[in-house]
C-alpha positions, 0 to 999 in steps of 0.5 A: 901673834895668831895662829892658824886653827888646823896647824898652828902655824903663825897666820900672816899678818893681815891674812886669815889663808894660812901659808902652810896648809891653805886653810882659811881661819875665822880669827877676826871676830874670835876674842872680840865677842861671842857671835851667833850667824844666821841668813840675812834678812835681806839678800847680800852678795860677798863681792870675792865669791858672788855668795849670799852673805851671813848675818852675825850678831856680835851682841855687843852691848846688846844686837850687833849686827854685821855680814859675813861671807862663810868662804872668804871671811870679809866682812861688811858693815853697815854705815858706823858700824866699822868704828863703833866695833873699833871703839868697842873692842880697842879701849883705854889707847893714850899714846901714839907707838910710830914705831909699832905702826910702822912694823905692822905695816911692814910685816903685812902680808901683801893683799890677797886679791889684786887691785880691783874695784868691786861691787857693794853687797847692797847695791852692786855698785863698783866701791872706792878703794879707800885708805883707812885712817894715817899709816893703817896699811889697809885699803877699804872698799867703801860704797857711798851709800851702804859703807864698807867691805873688809876682806878677811884679815883687815880687821884683825889689823885694824884693831892692831892699829887702833892698840898702837894708836892709830887712830889718835895718830889720825886725829892728829893729822885731822886736827892738823890739816884743819888748823892749816884750812883755818890758817889759808882761810884767815890769809885769804881773809886779810888779803881781801881785806888789803884790796878793798882798803887800796886806793882804787886807781881811777878815783883822782881821774874826774867826769870825762862828760864834766871835761871844757 
């Protein structure tokens, strides 16, 4: 369990805000890798605080840049970066802990912010709210062009979800959906084939112009 760096109280699951002292804890990236922070080369604005984001180099298998807000500790990932980070930091998971997946969502604190659509840090378009995976309990904000925003604490929760086999469960669901779609397509093809093979109700009628 993560603890507050200020008062050592246990932090609520899915949150960086200590409910005892009110301090914000930069814990999402701790334990993942050493990182450095510098100003972003391109202007990107936090959708929560309206402040300029800082670029973080996680130095994960070389240069690995993401953007973070120093105020709310939210994180912005370019296309493919979130999945790559989760894959790199959580490995050797072969079983699905369904009870564990249920428990982390039961313990998870309610969302820090009211339900709303927030703007993409890059293009300022409203992002879509998307449930990440199956039973992750995290609703991410996704821009179709520029990718994903995570509020502070959500990355830590997704790492726990990965450790408990959440990605395996999501892949299992996708495979089941793929098989069901293939079954529907096969049934549709068979239905069309039967329809083509059925005799026309009009084929026994002669040409009315040739009738005497």
